[in-house]
N, C-alpha and C positions, 0 to 999 in steps of 0.2 A: 813484581815485574817478572821474576823468574817463572812463576806459575803461569803467567800469560804466555811467556815464551814456549813453555812445554806444551800448552794447549795448542798453540799455533803449529808447533812442530808435529804434534799428533794429527792435527787436522790436515796438514800437508801430506802426511803418510797415507791418510784415508783417501785423499783426492788422487794421489799417485796410484793407489790400488784400483780405484774406480776408472781411471783413465787409461791404464795400461791395457793394450789389446793383446800383447804377447804374454804367455805364461812366465811368471817369475820363478826362477829355480829355487827349490827348497834349500839349497846350499848358500843362497845369497843372504847370509846372516845380517849384513849391513842394512839391507832393505827391511827385513822382518823385525829386526830389533827396534826399529823406530816405533813399533806399536806397543812395546812394553818395557824396553830397557832404558830408553832415553827420556822418559816423561813421568810426571807424577799427576795422574788424573783421577778425580773421584768417579764413582759410578754414575753420578748425575752428569758429569762432564762427558763420559763415554756415550751416554744415551743422547746427549745434545750434539756431539761432534760426529756421531756415526748415524746419519738419518736412515730411516727405513727404506726410502726410495733407492739410496745408494747400495744398501745391502742387497736388495732385490736385483739391482742393475748388475752387480758383480756376479750374483748367482746365475743370471740369465746369460750375460755376455762373456764373463771370464770365469767359468766354473772352476777351472783348475786353480786359479788364484785364491778363490774362496776355500777350496779344499786344502790348499797348502797353508793358508792362514790358520784354519782350524787345527790342522795337524801340528803346525809349529807351536801354537799356543798350548795344546795338550802336552807336547813334548817338553815345553818349559815347566809346566806344572809337575810332570813326572820327575824332571831333574830336580826341582825344588823339593819334592817329597823324598827323593833319594838322598839329597845332601842335608836335609833338615833345615834349610834356609838359615845358615849360620850368620849371614851378614844382612844388614838393613837393606842393601841393594837387592839381594835375592828375594827378600820378603816383598819388596815393592814390585819386582817383576811378577811374582806369583799373584799379587793382588791385581795388577794390571791385566794379566791374562784371564784371571777370574772374571773381572768386569767385562772384558771384551767378549768372552764366550757367553756370558749371561745375556749380552746384547744380541749376539748373532744366532744362538741356538733356535729361538722361536721361528726364525725365517728359514732355517733348515727343515724344521718340523712341518711347516705349513705347505711345503712342496712335496707331493707324494714321490716324485722322482728322487728327491734328496734324502727321504726318510731313512733309507737303508745305509746311507753314507757312513754314519758312525759305527755301524755294525759290520762294516767291511774292513779288511786290512789294507792299509794304504801301501801302494807299490813302493818298495824300497824301505818300508818301515823296519823290515828285519835287520837292516844295517844298523839302525839306531838301536843297539842292544837295550837301551834304556826303556824303550816301549815294550820290550819283550823280557819281562822280569823272570819268567819261568824258563830256566835253561833247557828243561826237557821238551819244551814246545819247539817244534821246528819252525812254525809260522809265528808271526807277530800277533799279539792280541788285537782284536778289533779295537778301534779308537775309543768306542764307548766304554769298554772295560778298563782300558788304561786310564781314561779320564775319571771314572768312578773310583777306582782304586787309589789314584793320586789324591782325590778329594778326601777320601777316608784317611789316608796317611797324614795329609796336611792338617786334618782336624785334631790330631794328637801329636803335634809338632812342638817340642819344648821351646819355650821363649817366644813362640809365634802364636799358638792357640792353646797352649797348656803350660802349667807351672813347671819350670825345670827343677829336677831334684838334685842337680849338680850345682855346687856353690860357684866355683870359678872356672873349672876346666870346660872348654868348649865342647859341644856335642858333635861327635864325629859321624860320618856316614855309616860306620859299623854299628854305632850306638842306635842309630835310627832304625836300621834293619832288624836289630834284635830287641827293640823296645817292647815292653809289655804294656800295651795301652790301658789295661785294666787298672794300672797304678796311676793313670792320668785322667780318670773319670772327672768330669767338670764340677760335679756337685754331690754332696752327701745325700743319702736317701736309700733307695732300693739297692742292696748289695754293696754299698760303699759307705763307710762311716766317716771318712775324712773330708772336711769341707775346705777346699783350697781358698786362699785369700782372693777377694774380688779383684780382677784386673780388667779395666775397661778396654785396653788395647786388645787383649785376648778375646773379649766379648765381641768387639767390632770385627775382628778378623774371622772369628767363627761365623758371625752373621753373614759376612760376604761369601764365605765358602758354602754355607747352607743355602743362600740365595741361588748360587750356581747349581747346587745339587737339586733344589726344587725345580729350577728351569729344566734340568736334564730329565727329571721325572714327569715333566708336563707334556710329554709327547701325546699323552691320552687326550688332551684338549683338542688335538687336531684330527681326531678320528671320530666319525659319527657314532652316536650311541649304539651299543650292541649289548643285548641282554645275555649273551653267552659269557658266563663268568670264567670260562676256561681261557678266554683271550686275555692273558695277563700282560701287564705292562713290562716289556723286556728290561727296561732300566731298573724298575723296582725289583724284578725277579733276580737280576744279577747282583744288585747292591745288597740285597738282604739274603744272599746265599752264602755258603761256606767259603766261597772264593774271597769274601771280604773278611780278613782276619780281625778287623775292628768292629764287627757287627755287634757283639755283646756290649763292649764298653760304650759304643756310640748310642745304642738303644738306651742303655742305662743313663748315659749323660743327658740325652734329650729328655727322658722321662723325669729325671731328678731336677733338672733345671726348671721344667714347667711346674712340678709339684712343690718345689721349695720356694717359688717366687712369691713375695709378699709386696703388692703394690704400695702398701702403706709405709714401707721402709721403716724408719725409726719412729713413725707416728707424728712427725713434725707437720703441722698444717702448712699447706701450700708448698711442700718440699718439691713437688713435681714442677713447680714454676721456677724454682731456684736452681735445680740441678738437672742435667740431662741424665735420663735413666737408660743407659746402654743395655742393661740386663733385660728390660722390657722388649727391646727389639729382638734380642736373642731368643727370649721365651716365645715370642710370636713365630719366629722362623722355626724353632724346634717343634712347636705345636703343629705347624703346617707340614713339616717333614714327617712327623709321627702319623698324622691321619692319612697321608698319602701312601706311606710305606706299609701300613697295616692293612694289607689288601686281601680280600677274599680269595681263596683258591680252592679248586675242586680236589677231593680226595685227601683232605687234611683235617685239622681241628675245626676248620670252617665248614666241613662237609655237612654237618648237621644243619647249619644255617642255609646251605644251598640245596638241601634235600628237596625243598619244595619245587625245584625244577622238575622233579618227578614225584608228584604228590601221591601217586599210587604206591610208591616203593616204601616198604616198612623200614624203620631204622635198622641199619646193618649192625652186626655184632661189633664190627670194627669201631663204630662210633663210640662205643662204651670204653674200648681199650685205649686207643690212640697211643700205641707204644712208641712209634717213631716221632710223631708230631709233624707239623707242616714244614715244607721246604723253606718257606719264608721265615727266616730266623727271628725277625721282629715279632711276627705273630706267635712263633714258637715260644720265645722268651716271655711274651706277655701272658700267654695261656698257662705258663708254669708258675707264675708268681703266686705264692701260697702262704707265706709267713704273715701272721697277724700284724706284726709291726710294719711290714711293707704295705699290706692292704690298707692299714690305717693311715700311713703316710700319704698314699695316693689319694684316698678319699678325702682326707682333711685338706690336702693341697688343692684338689679340684673344687671342693665345695667352698673353700676360702675365696678362690678366684670367681666362682659363679656368683657368690654373694656380694662381690665388690660393688656392682651398680646399686645395691640396696643400702649401702652404708650411709647412715645419716649423721651429720655433724651440725653444730650450731653455726659454724662459719660457712657461708655459701661457697661452693666449688673448692673447698679446701682439701678435699680428698681426691686422689688420682683415680680416674675411671678408666678401666681397661676397655679395649675395643674388640678383643678377640673371643667374645662369649660364644659365637657360633661354632668356632673351631673347638672350644671346650666341650660343647654339647656333643659334637661328633666324636671326640676322643672318649668321652664318658660312655657314649653309645657303644663304641668299639670295645671298650673294656668289658662292659656287661655282656656283649655278644660273644667275645672270644674267651672270657675267663669267668666261668660260672661260680668259682669260689669268690670272686670279687662281687658278683651280683648278690650272692647269699650274704656276704659280709655287709654289703650296703643295707640289706633288708633286715639284718638281725638286731639292729638297735634303732633308736630314733634318729640316728644320723641321716637316714634317708630323707628326713624332713628338711635337712639343710640343703638337699638337692631339689626337693619338691618346690619349696617356696620361691627360689629364684627362677625356676622354670615357669611357674604360674605367673610370676611378676612379668617375665618376658612375653608370655602369651597374651596377657592383658594389655601390655603396652603396645604390642605389634599388631593387634587385631584389626586396626583400621588402615594399616600401612601396606599397600600392595607390593612394595619392594621387599617386604619381609615375610612373604608367604612361605619361603623355605624354612625360616626360623620357626614359624608356627607348626609346620609339619614335623620337624625333628623333635620339638618339644613334646608334641602329642605322641609321636612314635615312642619316645623314651617312657612316657607315662603308661602307654599301652603295654610295653614290655614289662614294666614294674608291676602293673596291675594284675598280671597273670600269676603273681605269687601271693599266697595267702597273707604273708607277713606285711605286705604293703597295706592291705585293707585294715589290718589290725593296728598298725602304726598310726594310721590316719585319725584314730580316736583320741590322740593326744590334743589337749586344748591348744588353740591358736592364740598366743598372747603377744606376738610381735606386732609392731605397728609400722608395717611397711607402707610407704605412701602409694596407695592404689585407689583408683576412682571406683570403689565398690561400696555397697551399703555397709554401714557399721553393724556388726553382729557380735554376739558372744557365743563362741562355739568351738568346734574342733577344726583340724586341718582338712577333714572331709568336707565340712561346710564351706571352707575357703575354696576348695576345688570345685564344688558344685556351683557356687556363686560365680566364679570366673568362667566356667564352661557355659553357664547360662548367658553371661555377658558376651562371650564369643559368638554364640548362636543367635543372639538377638540384636547385637550391634556391631558385629564384625562385617568386613566387606564380602562381596558375593563369591570371591574366589576361594573362600574358606568352606563353602558348602560341602565339597567332597569329604571334609573332615568330620562332619556331624556324626556319621556312623561310628567313627573311632572314638569321639568324645563320649557318646552314649555307651559304647562297649566298655570303656574304662569305668564308667559309673556302675554298669551292670556287674563287672568283675569285683568291685569293692563292696557292693551293696550287702552281701550276706554278712559282712563283718562290722557294719556301722551301728554302733550301740545307741547313739542318740543324736539325731539331726536337729539343728536349730530351726526355729520357726521360719527364719529368712530362707534357709536352704530348702526346707519343705515346700514353701510357697513357690520358689523358683522351679522346682521339679513339676509341680502342678501347673504352673504357667506354661512350661514347655509342652505338657500333655495337651493343655487347652489349645495351644497354637497348632500343634501337629494333628489334632483331631478335627480341625475346621474342615467341613466337607469339601470345600473347593480345593484345599491343600491336599487332602487324602486322595482325591480323584484326579489330580492334575498330572501325576507321574506314576509310572509303574513301580517305583521304589519307595515312595514316601511312607507307606504304611509300615515299613521296617522300623522306622523311628518310634512308632507307637508300640510295636512289639517290644522293643528295647525298654521303653519306659515302664510298660506293664510288668516286665520281668524284674525291674528294679523294685517296684512296689511289692510284688509278690515275695521277693527274697527278703525284704525288710519285715513284712508282716509275718512271714512264716518262721524266720530265724532270729529276728531282733525286735519282736513286738514290744517287749516290756519297756524298753527305754525310749521308744519312738512315738510317744504320744503326740508330739508336734505334727508329725507326718500323718498320723491317724486322724487328727483333728482337721488338717488341711484337706485330706481325702473326703471327710464327711462334709466339709463346707462346699467342696466342689463336686459333690456326688452327681450333679446333673451332667457333668462332662462324661462320666462313665455310662450313665443311662443313655445319653444321646449316642455315644459310640456303639453301645450294644444294639441300639435301634436304628443304626445308620440305614437309611433307605437304599435299596439296591435296584429299584426298577429304573428303566431307561429314562423316564420323564424326570424323576428326582435327580438322577445323575446330571442330566442336561441343565436343570435349574441351578444345581449347586455350582456347576462350572461357569455359569453366567454371572454368578454373584461375586466374582473376583473383585476385590477392593483395589483401587488404583494405588500403586506404590507399596503394596504389601510385600514383605520380604518372606523368604522361605520359612523363617522361623518365628515370625511375629504374628500374633493375632491382632485384630483391628485395634484393640485398646492398649497395645504395648507402649508404655511410656517409661522412659528411664528416670528414676527418681533420684539418681545420684547427682551430687552437686557439680562435680567437674569431670572433664573428659581428658585424662592424661594421655590417652591414646590418640595420636594425631596422624592424619594421612601423610604419605611421603611428599616431600617438596617436589613441585613440578621439575622435571628434568633429571630427577634422581635415576642413576643407572641401576638396572637389575639384570640378573642372568635368568634366562628362561629355564623352566624345570620340566622334567618328564612328568607325565600324568602318574599320580600315585595309584597303585592297585586298589581295588575295592576291598572292603573289610572281609569279605568271604575268602579273598585270596591271601590275606596277610594274617589270618588267625586260624587256629586249630582248636576245635572244641574239646575240652577235657571235663570229666565229671568228678566231683569230689566225693570219694567213698566215705563210708562210716568212720573209718580210722584216720581220715584226713588225707589219704594219698590220692593222687590224681590218676585218673584212668582215661585214656584217649577214647573219644566217642567215634564210632564208625562213621564213614563219610556221609551217608544219607542225612539230609538236614534235620535238625531238631524241630519240634513243633513251632517254635518261635520264628524260625527262618524258612521253614519249608512251605510257607503259606502260598508262595507264588511260583512253585517249581515250574508250572506250565507257562502261563501267559507272559511272565516277565523274564524268563530265563535268558532269552536273547538280549534283552535290554541290560540285564545284570552283567553279561559278558562284555557288552560294549562299554558299560560304565567303568569296569575295572581293567580295561586294557591299558597297556602302557606304550602305545604306538608313538613314534616320533612325530611331533607337530610343533616345530619351533618357529612358526611364522610370527610376525608382529601381532597378528590377530589372535595370539594365544589367549589373551584375556577373554576375548569374546567366545572363543571355542570352549574354554573351560566353563564359562558362564552357561554356555549352551548345554554342556555336559551335566550341569547341576540339575537336581531334581525340581527346582523351583519352576523353571521355564515350562509353560504348558506345551511348548512345541520343542522340547529338548531334543538334542541330536540323537540321544540314545532311544528316543521313542517318537521320532518325527511322525511315523505313520500310526502310532499307537493311540487308542482312546479307551477310556474306562468302559467296561461292559458289565452287565448284570452278573454274568458267570464269573468274571474276574473278581468283582467285589465279594460275591458269595464265597469264592474259593478261599479267601483269607479271613473273611469276617467270622466264619464258623470256627476258626482256629484261634481267635483272640483269647488269651488266657485271663478271662475276667472272673472265673469262678471264685477265687479266694477273696477278691475285692468285693464282689457282690455279696458274698456270705458275711463279710465284715460289716458292710453297710446294713444288711438285713438284721444283724444282731444289735449293732451299736446305735444306729440312727433312732429307733424308737426309745432306747434308754436315754439318750441325750435329750431328745425332745421332751420326754417325761420329766427329767430333772429341771429343764428350763421352765416348764409349765408349773411344776410343783413348787419350786423355790423362787419363781419369778426372776430367773437369772438373765442378766444381760452381759455379765462380765465373763469373758472367755477363760480367765484364769481358773475359775471354779470348774468349768467343763474340763480343762486340761488336767486339773487335779483328779477329777473323776476318771478320766481316761488313763491317767498315770497308774492308777491302782486297779484298773480293769484287767480282765483276762479273757482270752478266747480259747483257752485250753479245751480240747475236745469238741470245739464248735467249727473249726476250720477243716477244709479238705486235708487229706494226708499230704504232708510236706513233699514238694517235688525235689528231685536231686539238684544240688547246686551245680550249675553249668558255668565253667570259666572258659573264656575265649583267649587262649594264650597266643602271643605274637609268634608268627611263623615267617621267617625270612624267605624270600623267593627271588627269582631272577628280576622281577619287576622292581622290588624294593632295592635290590643291590644296584640296579641301574639308576634308580632315583637318587640313592645316596652318592653314587659316583658323580653324577651331574651336579648335584647340589654342592658337594665338597669342592669341586673344581671351580664352580661359579663363585663360591665364597672366596677362594684363593685368588682368583682373577681380580675380583673387585677390591680385595684388601691390599694388593700389591700395586700401589700407585706411585710410590717413590723409591726407586724408579718404576715407571709403568711397563713392566717386563713384557706383557702380552698385548698391550694396547695396540689396536689397529692391525693385528695380524689375523689371518684367516682361521679363526676358531670354528670348529665344526661340532663339538660336543654339545654346545648350547648356543643361544643367541643373546647378545647384549641389547637390551631395550631401554628406552627412557620411559619413566612412569608418566 
């Protein structure tokens, strides 16, 4: 009954606030205390009892009352941080203020006139010395700074959010001010060896404060997309600056809480149904705070990542040195992690969580499945991007495969679900980043022995085979919005191809099937970009033949079997009449990547489309492959040398005719209308009337311009040498069994018969303004959709992306 009374009391206070036409004085504590001192309300209660319409009404009709409410709530948080919340009542006041501000802040951000409110000093705030901690400052701090510093202090408050080191004596205000929060880090791991006992109350209180912090940082959602990376989020910039004395212990606490978390607990089946796991909620909030605060910034450790803003500029000498490091202390600390045990702790923690959806048990649904895998991928991406030591540590052993398999699993599972296009992109971007390093290709030769439940053909082979089989599946049975990713998928295969020792027959056939599909005359001639896919595949075959011929007899056999595809491609007619005939032969329902006979032989389809009505956040268009990769050549001693900008033979084929189309295709202009699905489909190369080539049509000159550059010499030489030999064996021995032919090819050699090996060309991922914008949009879209209890941003005027129903 008491709880019902406090809710009623709180609701009355809200109604009073919305109906008062006169400003209420800030000194009227009796009135303002009704909101936090006299009630016990959960965060769900606050969201129910403070409706959006009433917040907006106060904002429009009594702006001074809303301003005072925010100011008084922040003031109470600052008081709580100063005193250390020694009593239960003070802790309750802090939590009530936290919940109220979490509810109100989005409505401050959505109104452009109010956005600067928290960055102004409130008249009279100087009186309240509490909001002006620094005695040397004549003016009070802006409200935003006071709020952020109070949250940081409260996150290391003994007996409230941290384990107290004092046995009995109460914590005094002096103790709080002199506290060394590095002794109160929440979990053992990086830079901290002691693991405090688990305290559910502390976890819940931390989660509530982190929810408010995330809401503070979410102002970015209310600004339209802007590719200028210098426009930093002021909330993030201040919170991660030297002004925040808790920056290091907080970064360490968040990171360690995430990487130490084990959803399996003690391994008791169904434990997640028997006990509430408050730690999971904290891990989720910590993960979201980390990915938001690790923000790109110009002129810092992230400058290399942002260099593509000016692709003509050479890397500056400063990029190598980085003496000072970035101003964002979270990025700074992350980029400096270097001890083997710390890197191992992070990698093991992230891969354990990534592999959680793959865990199989004999008891159905007995294992807890985490829901924050998208945030994990973003964090993994940021680690690889900001800390090259971490990237090399990941690649130096087979541990990278513990990251690869769950990413491939997610890609396969999400390929037909339109609400998970963002997940597909981040998974592919991570693999593109990894594929730029030689070690990744080498590691893929490890045999794949896991039996993860995926709807793919059964094969005996390596992790490279698994990757190729799943990429083939994405291109042949994914939905249409994935078509802009085809270039990325094939670039990854090109990057790893010089290191693949032995492809299985299944993977070899998949590659040949893709070539067959992409060389269909109608497909090749229907868009100015489609022939790029053929160049990529030919580059894959050339790399394997020239550098890994000995073990790849399965691929050589597949090439011999499908030799007609290569002959037809070499003899592709380019006269106007033939082009016209080919374009009229379009098969109804053909997809970009499938030839007419594509039939899926796999038994089940674990990938299911999104449920109707599923919410999804719109995404920025991702830049084209030419914008996000930089060509490097592998020299004799294995070092990488950047290739000058004029395109290599594989990609320069269409410098003239399709240049304009290429630019259009890789732009990242804002287009967040509901018709986004259609517009992206139009952007795809499949459509014969695509938006990037609406007025374009194939011509004889255009076909000739790239056809003469097809790198077919190596393959044609291989066919010229081996086909007569194979035919002779078949006739002489009356062979009908392919195993004998494979045995012959296994011991064959082409030494001295092939053209001089071409240099290995690797396309390394190169971040730019377009990808930075894409990541920001994707990250906030994920955070919006994942925070539904309470629905912090629901029904507010978000401008960074648009929420759509599938």
